[in-house]
N, C-alpha and C positions, 0 to 999 in steps of 0.2 A: 646364610641361610643355615638352618639346622636340618638334617635328616632324621625323622623318627626312627625307632627300633622297627617299624615295619616298612622303613624304605620310603617314607612320605614327606614331601616338603609343601609348603604354601607357596602358591605362585602369587608374586606381589599384584596388587590391585592394578596398577599401571600396566603391567604386562598382558593382564587378563583382558583389560579394556582395549590395548592396542591389537590384540590376536582375536577379540571378540568371543572370547571364552566364558562360557556361562555356565551354571550348574548343569553336570550331565553331558557337557561335551566331551567329545573324544579328541585326545592328545596323543603324540607319539614324540619320539625322538630320533633325529637323523644323526648319523656319525658326518662330521665335515672332513675336508681333506686334510686340516690340520690336526686331526684326532680328537678334537672337541666334540660336543654334541649341540644340537639345535632342536628347541622344542617348536613342533609344528601341531596346527590344529588340522584334524582330519575331517573333511566334509562328510559327512554322513548321509545318504539319501533316505527320505523317510519311507518308510515301507509303504507300498500300496494298501488300502484298505481292502479287507476282504469282500467288501461290497463292490469296490471299484472293479476288482478281476471278474466279478459276475456280471456286470454291466453290460446289456446288449446281447446275452447270449442265448435268450430265451427264443425258442423256433416257433411257438406259437401264441397268438394274441389272446389272452383269456380276460374275462370280468374278474373282479373282485370275488362275486359270487362264485363262478366256477372254480375259482383258486380254494375258496374256503370249502365248498363242497368236496373237491378231490383230495385237501389235506385232511378233512375231517372223517371221510367216509360216509357210510350209510348210516352211522349212529347219530350223526349231527351234533 
């Protein structure tokens, strides 16, 4: 393999398949005891959606009409 001027290499297809590496996967290198390096795939947790964090925090049951009135104000 050749290293580009930007320090990039192409990971061979058979290695990508074996490691489950797809576009946008996170990878890293670990130093081995014998002084070499090992490519590893990093397991990245998907961030929780902004809606999932808010789910269940409402303290008052409101109808859609009540919510619309509250958010629109008197001007309707």
